[in-house]
C-alpha positions, -999 to +999 in steps of 0.1 A: +414+181+160+405+210+137+390+226+168+425+233+182+429+257+153+394+270+159+401+280+195+436+294+186+421+317+160+392+326+181+414+335+211+434+359+189+402+377+181+385+376+215+400+396+244+395+386+280+369+414+284+347+397+258+347+361+271+315+368+290+298+383+260+265+365+253+259+345+222+226+330+210+227+295+196+214+294+160+199+267+138+231+268+118+251+259+149+228+229+155+231+219+118+269+220+120+266+193+146+236+171+137+238+173+099+274+161+100+270+134+127+292+154+151+295+156+189+276+184+205+271+200+239+234+198+233+222+234+234+189+243+217+182+270+192+178+304+209+196+295+241+220+322+253+255+312+264+287+330+270+317+331+246+337+314+274+311+286+273+317+283+235+355+279+240+352+251+266+323+235+248+344+234+216+372+215+232+361+194+262+331+175+247+342+185+211+309+203+206+303+212+170+275+234+181+300+255+201+327+255+174+301+268+149+289+294+174+325+305+181+332+309+144+300+329+139+307+351+169+342+359+157+338+362+119+300+364+113+299+329+096+318+297+092+332+305+057+347+338+069+361+321+100+378+294+078+395+322+059+409+334+093+420+298+100+438+296+067+455+330+073+468+316+106+480+284+089+500+307+065+514+327+095+525+294+110+542+284+077+521+253+071+497+266+044+512+243+018+501+212+036+472+224+058+439+239+047+406+244+065+370+247+052+352+246+085+356+253+122+342+219+133+364+194+115+337+175+097+349+157+066+357+177+035+383+169+009+397+204+013+399+203+051+432+186+058+465+187+077+495+165+085+507+151+118+536+176+118+514+205+110+490+195+138+519+196+162+528+231+149+491+242+155+491+226+190+524+243+199+509+277+188+478+270+209+499+261+239+517+294+236+484+312+239+475+315+276+438+310+273+440+282+247+465+264+270+440+267+299+411+254+278+431+225+263+442+214+298+409+217+316+393+184+328+358+197+335+339+230+331+306+242+345+288+266+322+261+292+322+225+281+331+202+278+301+167+263+296+183+230+286+207+231+315+191+250+343+220+242+367+246+251+340+260+226+316+288+203+329+313+193+302+343+170+305+375+162+286+371+124+289+405+118+273+424+138+300+403+123+328+411+088+314+448+096+312+448+109+347+439+073+359+470+059+340+506+058+350+524+082+327+560+096+331+547+132+337+515+151+332+494+153+301+487+190+303+465+194+272+448+172+246+422+171+219+408+140+203+390+138+170+370+113+150+354+112+116+346+080+097+371+089+069+400+095+093+392+073+122+403+081+158+429+108+161+445+127+190+470+155+197+484+159+232+510+177+253+531+160+279+553+177+305+576+149+316+589+142+351+623+156+339+605+188+327+607+177+290+579+191+268+564+168+242+536+171+216 
């Protein structure tokens, strides 16, 4: 769920004009995924994608390769991006109980938050038009690359699963998370049939 903060911070630093900028996947981006046993979109080193692809790849399939790429595009490296994440936590008033060390969400004793703080982060992300769009997207078709000549197709399996259930409204955004130390986690946003808004 760290990636909700990742896309929120990135969105604040990437204007609409730059969403189609190109980014080259690096070995560091691949290491962020595979060295930490994380989900990945599956790009290869040297493949060129758009910044837009990085946003959707970060959220829908929870791609660590894309989250790392987004951090590098925005701040130059993941450590510098984590500083931006912590600055945003301070702006949101949750820096006493939330701290980030990476854009991916892999386990680190110093990468932590609370359920309440995660709701605060989700609310802020939903107030950002582009983040809300990404968090509520069920499937996305990306830029063609050598690994995906027809363009990568990524899905938010959680939202697609919820769509098949009977719920009292619409789940309009969600992000799941999993690391061995924390287990399965989720943050979601429901607009009820009575137009109530719930995180």
